[in-house]
N, C-alpha and C positions, 0 to 999 in steps of 0.2 A: 455438498454434492460429491459423490464418489466417482472418480474417473478410472476406468480400467485402461491400462496401456495396451496399445495395439501390438500384435506380435511383430517383432523385428524392429520396433521403434521405442525410444525411451519417452518419458513424459514430456520433456522439454520440446521435442520435435512436434508432438501432438499440440502443445500449447501454441507454438508458433503457427502451425497450420490452422488451428481454430481462430487465432487472432487475425490472420490474413483473410480467412473466410468472413469473419465479422466485418472487417474493414471494407471488403468488396461489397458486401450486402449493404452496409450503411452508406457507401459511396454513391450508390444509385438513388438513395433517399435524400442526399444532400441538397439543400436549397441553393448552394453555390453553383451547382450544375443545372443550368436551365435547359429544359428540353424544348424542342420546336412546338410541341403541343401546348406546353405551358405558356410560351411566348404568344401563341395564337389566342389563348384564353385572355391573357392580359390585354392584348391589342383590342379584342372585342369588347371587354369591359370598359376600356378607355373610350372607345367609339360610342358605346351606349351612354356613358356619362356625358360626353360632349353633345350627343344628340338630344338628350333630356335637357341639358342646359340651353341649347339653341331653341328648343321648343318652348320651354317655360320662361326663360329670361328674355329672349329676343323675339319670341313669337314667330319663328320662321316656319315655312311650310315644309312638308316632307321632301319635296323636290329641291328646295333651297338647302336643306340640311344635307341631302345626298350629294349635292354639288360641292358643298364645303368639305365634306368628309371624304369625297372621292369614292363613294359607294353607290350602288344602284338604289333607286327609290324603294324597291321591294325589300331590300336589306334593311333600310332605315325604318320602314313600316314594321318589319319584324321585330325591331328593337322595342317598339312601343306595344307590341302584342302582349296581352295579359290573359292567359288561359284560365285563370282562377274564376270562381263564381262571384267574386267580389264586384266585378264590373258588369254583371248581367242584370238586366232589368226584369220586372215581372213578366211572365210569359202567359 
């Protein structure tokens, strides 16, 4: 790759600036920095896994699962909703 020096700067300043720019870009992609949205996704996935366990292994109703998870019954019902055609019967 050929790099042309910016007017008034030498190549080393440009390299430092480019390195800093890359570091800032990659910093936002780091898995070490958890965003609130990512935490929300993880919490929902955990709740879905627990709800499925309670339903399959313990045979609890949606109301009982909602009570254990501290969620509304509508939220727990949404965890079990499958919009795919796999669960549709003949029409």
